[in-house]
C-alpha atoms as one frame of an Amber mdcrd trajectory, in Angstrom:
protein
   1.423  22.121  -4.134   0.765  23.585  -7.572  -2.086  22.517  -9.802   0.157
  20.466 -12.083   1.496  18.433  -9.144  -2.016  17.362  -8.285  -3.057  16.067
 -11.700  -2.999  12.359 -12.427  -2.938  11.421 -16.137  -4.195   7.828 -16.436
  -1.430   6.740 -18.787   1.289   7.681 -16.284  -0.383   7.016 -12.926  -0.436
   3.812 -10.872  -2.309   2.882  -7.722  -0.032   0.777  -5.506  -1.889  -1.432
  -3.028   0.575  -2.448  -0.341   0.100  -5.827   1.407  -3.678  -6.268   1.036
  -3.585  -9.598   2.873  -6.340 -11.125   4.984  -3.910 -11.267   7.907  -3.875
  -7.464   7.869  -7.316  -6.415   6.668  -9.855  -9.150   7.447 -11.636 -10.095
  10.653  -9.834 -13.200  11.876  -6.492 -12.169  10.375  -3.469 -12.611  12.604
  -2.734  -8.877  12.670  -6.317  -7.601  12.547  -6.545  -7.102  16.352  -3.591
  -4.703  16.135  -4.939  -2.989  13.018  -8.607  -2.738  13.959  -8.674   0.477
  16.010  -6.992   2.616  13.391  -8.631   0.872  10.423 -12.100   1.436  11.827
 -11.204   4.911  13.078 -10.302   6.135   9.583 -12.806   3.909   7.738  -9.812
   2.461   5.930 -11.440  -0.401   4.057 -14.166   1.751   2.521 -11.590   4.336
   1.510  -9.415   1.647  -0.052 -12.440   0.364  -1.946 -13.256   3.869  -3.155
  -9.683   4.451  -4.295  -9.554   1.160  -6.182 -12.923   1.801  -7.811 -11.784
   5.260  -8.903  -8.462   3.955 -10.222 -10.209   1.325 -12.305 -12.799   3.791
 -13.555 -10.140   6.317 -14.523  -7.939   3.747 -16.227  -4.992   3.937 -13.833
  -2.600   1.018 -13.669  -3.107  -1.072 -10.513  -0.149  -2.828  -8.907  -0.265
  -5.131  -5.875   2.925  -4.815  -3.807   3.026  -7.838  -1.457   5.163  -8.790
   1.509   6.985 -12.119   1.429   4.732 -15.059   2.255   6.291 -16.873   5.194
   7.357 -20.515   5.483   8.759 -22.253   8.581  12.182 -22.551   6.925  12.551
 -18.838   6.160  15.590 -17.012   7.509  17.266 -20.083   9.024  20.571 -19.269
   7.362  20.304 -15.483   7.655  22.751 -13.505   9.784  20.812 -10.277  10.202
  17.075 -10.671  10.707  15.325  -7.451  11.566  13.066  -7.378  14.653  10.049
  -7.379  12.319  11.325 -10.417  10.428  11.844 -12.212  13.725   8.229 -11.534
  14.686   6.919 -12.542  11.272   8.710 -15.881  11.201   7.715 -16.624  14.807
   4.047 -15.860  14.191   4.033 -17.177  10.609   2.287 -14.043   9.469   1.209
 -14.236   5.794   2.006 -17.955   5.897   2.333 -19.386   2.395  -0.774 -21.358
   1.422  -2.861 -19.994   4.292  -6.054 -17.934   4.231  -4.116 -15.121   5.893
  -1.813 -14.874   2.874  -4.715 -14.572   0.436  -5.815 -11.153  -0.785  -8.646
  -9.494   1.064 -11.602 -10.335  -1.213 -12.258  -6.699  -2.111  -8.715  -6.194
  -3.401  -8.177  -9.262  -5.545  -6.390  -8.082  -8.699  -8.094  -8.343 -12.047
  -6.452 -10.111 -14.967  -4.811  -6.932 -16.266  -3.564  -5.819 -12.841  -0.041
  -6.747 -11.853   1.332  -8.447  -8.740   4.918  -7.566  -7.955   7.546  -9.911
  -6.576   7.322 -10.147  -2.814   9.448  -7.879  -0.645  11.353  -9.395   2.274
  11.409  -6.372   4.548   9.703  -2.977   4.279  10.598  -1.674   0.819   8.469
  -2.715  -2.117  11.375  -1.699  -4.366  14.239  -3.585  -2.720  14.942  -6.954
  -4.416  11.700  -6.823  -6.454  10.597  -5.925  -9.962   8.497  -2.903  -8.959
  10.746  -0.185 -10.398  11.307  -2.076 -13.641   7.601  -2.681 -14.199   6.661
   0.898 -13.358   9.175   2.065 -15.935   7.950  -0.471 -18.508   4.472   1.020
 -18.128   5.814   4.601 -18.289   4.515   5.419 -14.834   5.462   8.809 -13.403
   3.046   9.101 -10.482   2.402   6.518  -7.781  -0.479   6.599  -5.299  -0.230
   4.561  -2.107  -2.917   2.739  -0.136  -2.755  -0.327   2.123  -0.551  -1.484
   4.996   1.144  -0.333   6.991   1.871   3.346   7.334   5.199   3.524   9.134
   6.843   0.456   7.597   6.074  -0.825   4.101   4.154   2.238   2.911   6.596
   4.799   4.283   9.686   2.898   3.133   8.378   2.146  -0.364   7.023   5.652
  -0.890  10.193   7.300   0.379  12.362   5.246  -1.983   9.937   5.851  -4.834
  10.611   9.557  -4.469  14.355   8.844  -4.467  13.888   7.025  -7.786  12.145
  10.033  -9.300   8.452   9.171  -8.967   5.759  11.641  -7.939   4.430  10.213
  -4.663   0.921  10.565  -3.236  -0.132   9.149   0.135  -3.859   8.628   0.781
  -3.863   9.057   4.535  -7.284   7.552   5.285  -6.705   4.524   3.018  -3.461
   3.544   4.779  -3.542   1.858   8.175  -1.215   1.166  11.075  -1.108  -0.507
  14.480  -1.645   2.728  16.431  -2.179   6.461  16.097   1.459   7.289  16.873
   2.506   5.340  13.779  -0.013   7.307  11.714   1.282  10.607  13.078   4.884
   9.630  12.387   4.072   8.837   8.768   1.675  11.602   7.770   2.696  14.475
  10.032   6.446  13.937  10.436   8.000  11.709   7.758   5.664  12.094   4.794
   5.879  15.877   4.407   9.637  15.526   3.822   9.270  13.382   0.685   5.656
  13.056  -0.507   4.449  15.386  -3.228   0.876  15.093  -1.967  -0.751  13.789
   1.218  -4.496  13.626   0.668  -7.669  12.123   2.032  -9.723   9.914  -0.239
 -12.336  12.628  -0.715  -9.667  15.193  -1.557  -8.148  12.879  -4.152 -11.511
  12.029  -5.711 -12.311  15.722  -5.987  -8.982  16.410  -7.723  -9.652  13.711
 -10.339 -13.241  14.825 -10.881 -15.000  12.035  -9.016 -17.722  12.769  -6.514
 -17.101  10.600  -3.431 -20.757   9.694  -3.017 -20.833   8.450  -6.620 -18.096
   5.871  -6.124 -19.756   2.460  -5.793 -17.804  -0.566  -4.576
């Protein structure tokens, strides 16, 4: 990577927080038992907090990129549910109106931070307004944190690169259900499309923030 590729001008950089739901990230969430080992192993929540604090301090745009909130009637007329959609509708993950479909309290967007239309599968771009709103805010560089590595993060980031965005993955602020999923994303898939794959500390150093100085 050259020096220019690792600079992040505030007026053209956005932090994308993928699926920061209680069901994923909070004790008691429906998916937390599957997430817990990796999340605690990489100290994911603290790294997400540090990334959000830095983004706000630096004046980056902050976008929430949420998965569809489930209702019992979802997909009844669909012909081609994916295996993941079948599991989601069966378990009512991110159920509309439930605590599990609320934002984790540390990642609730502020008034000037944008929430995208919900994505039905893995891509935050497909059938949403993400690309349009990034373009309306003249964003060139997108930084990814959240859930989960090998599905929504990988798919959204990969397509972001296809659309012409500079893509950064923060590998210790992105979780998964197991270590194989993490390896697939950051060691196999990501290097083929991401312009930068960094730890939180590496990113904070690049943007001139000392990790120990980031309060959250």
